[in-house]
C-alpha positions in Angstrom: 130.6 42.5 36.6 132.9 45.0 38.2 134.9 42.5 40.3 138.5 42.5 41.0 139.3 38.8 41.2 142.3 36.5 41.0 142.4 32.8 40.6 144.3 30.7 43.1 146.7 28.7 41.1 148.3 25.6 42.7 149.8 22.5 41.1 148.8 20.6 44.2 145.2 20.9 45.4 145.7 19.9 49.0 148.4 19.4 51.7 148.0 15.6 51.3 149.2 15.8 47.7 152.4 17.8 48.5 155.5 16.3 46.9 158.1 14.6 49.1 160.3 17.3 50.5 163.1 15.0 51.8 166.5 15.2 50.2 165.3 18.0 47.9 168.5 19.5 46.4 167.0 21.9 44.0 166.7 25.4 45.5 163.8 26.2 43.1 161.9 23.1 44.3 162.4 24.1 47.9 161.1 27.6 47.1 158.0 26.4 45.3 157.2 23.9 48.1 157.5 26.7 50.6 155.0 28.8 48.6 152.5 25.9 48.7 153.0 25.4 52.4 152.5 29.1 53.2 149.5 29.5 50.9 147.0 30.2 53.7 149.4 32.8 55.3 149.6 34.7 52.0 145.8 34.6 51.6 145.3 35.9 55.1 147.7 38.8 54.6 145.9 39.7 51.4 142.5 39.5 53.2 143.9 41.9 55.9 145.3 44.5 53.5 142.2 44.5 51.3 140.2 45.3 54.4 141.8 48.7 54.6 139.6 51.0 52.5 142.4 53.0 51.0 140.5 55.0 48.4 142.6 58.0 47.7 139.8 59.9 45.9 137.9 60.0 49.2 139.4 63.3 50.2 137.5 63.5 53.4 138.4 60.0 54.6 142.2 59.7 54.6 142.5 58.4 58.2 142.3 54.8 57.1 145.6 55.1 55.2 147.7 55.4 58.3 146.6 52.0 59.6 147.3 50.4 56.2 150.7 52.0 55.9 151.7 51.1 59.5 150.6 47.4 58.8 152.7 47.3 55.6 155.7 48.9 57.3 155.6 46.2 60.0 155.3 43.5 57.3 158.4 44.9 55.5 160.5 45.2 58.7 159.7 41.6 59.5 161.4 40.7 56.2 164.5 42.6 57.3 163.7 45.5 54.9 165.0 48.8 56.2 161.8 50.7 55.6 160.3 54.1 56.6 157.4 56.3 55.6 158.0 59.8 54.2 155.6 62.7 54.4 154.3 63.7 50.9 153.0 67.1 51.8 149.6 68.7 51.7 146.8 68.7 49.2 144.3 71.5 48.5 140.7 70.3 48.0 139.4 71.7 44.7 135.9 72.6 45.9 136.4 74.0 49.4 140.1 74.9 49.1 140.6 73.1 52.4 144.1 71.8 53.0 144.4 68.1 53.8 147.4 65.9 54.5 148.4 63.3 51.8 149.2 59.7 52.8 152.8 58.9 53.5 154.9 57.1 51.0 157.0 54.0 51.9 160.6 53.6 51.0 162.3 50.3 51.8 165.7 48.8 51.1 166.6 45.1 51.1 170.3 44.9 50.2 172.2 41.6 50.4 175.3 42.2 48.3 176.8 45.2 46.6 177.8 43.1 43.6 174.2 42.1 42.9 171.9 44.1 40.7 169.3 46.3 42.4 165.7 46.6 41.1 163.1 49.1 42.1 159.7 47.6 43.0 157.0 50.2 42.6 153.6 49.6 44.0 150.6 51.5 45.5 148.3 50.9 48.4 145.4 53.1 47.2 142.6 51.6 45.1 139.7 52.9 43.1 136.3 53.5 44.6 134.0 50.4 44.8 130.4 50.0 45.9 127.4 47.6 45.5 125.9 50.0 42.9 128.9 49.3 40.7 127.9 45.7 40.4 129.6 44.1 43.4 127.5 41.4 45.1 129.9 41.0 48.0 131.6 43.7 50.1 134.5 44.9 48.0 136.6 45.5 51.1 136.0 42.2 52.7 137.8 39.7 50.6 135.9 36.5 49.9 136.9 33.2 48.4 134.5 31.5 46.0 135.8 28.3 44.4 139.3 28.9 43.1 138.8 32.7 43.0 139.4 35.5 45.5 137.2 38.6 45.2 137.9 42.0 46.6 138.9 45.5 45.6 142.7 45.5 44.9 143.0 41.7 44.7 143.9 41.5 41.1 145.3 45.1 40.8 147.3 47.3 43.2 147.4 45.4 46.5 147.5 41.8 45.3 150.5 42.1 43.0 152.3 44.2 45.6 151.8 41.4 48.2 153.2 38.9 45.7 156.6 40.6 46.0 156.5 40.5 49.8 155.5 36.9 49.6 158.3 36.1 47.3 160.8 37.6 49.7 159.2 35.6 52.5 159.4 32.4 50.6 163.1 32.8 50.0 163.7 33.4 53.7 161.5 30.4 54.7 163.3 28.1 52.2 166.7 29.2 53.6 167.7 30.9 50.3 169.2 34.3 49.6 167.7 36.6 47.0 169.8 36.9 43.9 169.4 40.7 43.8 168.8 43.8 45.9 165.4 45.4 46.1 164.3 49.0 46.7 160.6 49.3 47.5 158.7 52.4 46.6 155.1 52.2 47.7 152.7 55.2 47.4 149.1 55.8 48.2 148.2 58.6 45.7 148.5 56.6 42.4 144.8 57.2 41.7 145.1 60.9 42.4 147.9 61.6 39.9 150.7 60.6 42.2 150.8 64.0 43.8 154.0 64.6 45.8 155.8 61.6 44.4 158.2 63.6 42.2 159.3 65.7 45.1 160.0 62.7 47.3 162.0 61.1 44.6 164.2 64.2 44.2 164.7 64.5 47.9 165.6 60.8 48.4 167.5 60.2 45.2 170.3 58.6 47.0 168.2 55.5 47.6 167.7 55.0 43.8 171.1 55.7 42.4 172.0 52.0 42.1 168.7 50.9 40.6 169.2 48.9 37.3 165.5 48.5 36.4 162.0 49.2 37.6 159.3 46.5 38.2 155.8 47.8 38.5 153.7 45.7 40.9 150.4 46.4 39.3 149.2 43.5 37.2 148.1 39.9 37.5 149.2 36.8 35.5 147.7 36.5 32.1 147.1 32.8 32.6 148.1 29.9 34.9 151.6 29.8 33.3 152.1 33.2 31.8 153.0 36.2 34.0 152.3 39.7 32.9 155.4 41.8 32.8 155.0 45.5 32.2 157.9 46.8 30.1 156.4 50.0 28.7 154.5 53.1 29.7 150.8 53.8 29.9 149.6 57.3 28.9 146.4 59.0 27.9 146.1 62.0 25.6 142.9 64.0 25.6 142.2 66.9 23.3 139.2 69.1 22.5 138.7 70.6 19.1 136.6 73.7 18.5 135.6 74.8 15.0 134.0 78.1 14.0 132.7 78.9 10.6 133.4 82.4 9.4 131.4 83.5 6.3 133.4 84.7 3.4 
């Protein structure tokens, strides 16, 4: 089945079973408790962003990207992230040679202390095409909850992992804690179209990335309930065609 799904993992199955939050001295415990309390808020945000049909390969339907980008910008600004969208440029359609505008890229800076390390969080808003003929039995752009699983295009890849980073920042704020690092967000919407225009923007805005110590790719789900998936390498495809001709001697 061609679902994108993610399991809702929670140590406590209901609000009634929350641990006692009084006199909690451990910052980590306060953080996890806040995650449990805000679970429904996180799910609602994911439902909303999945509802934006941001399929970058739909060259004739790019208008929906603006609403998704504007929504994400507001979400970042609410977290005190200094964020803005940057014009990527124009794209030439291969069949008609028509020139269309590419979706903007988002750059955001969340800086607490110059002495702390800075990481770059890369994510993307665009998703691959999805339809019922591919095997979906529910609308891929209307996230549904069935049992302990959420179903929707981008839930497990792309949008879901990206929202986890925003939710983590939100949880720190709600728990009254300060992040132990600085974050630079780089969020594009052309990942499934070869990341056109990304290199140019990176060169033009290089000053935002000079202090970056490492890059975290927000693009994968947890491997299990207790094992997160951390991408530490590169993914590449190499395609070649071999032609052979026989010449008689």
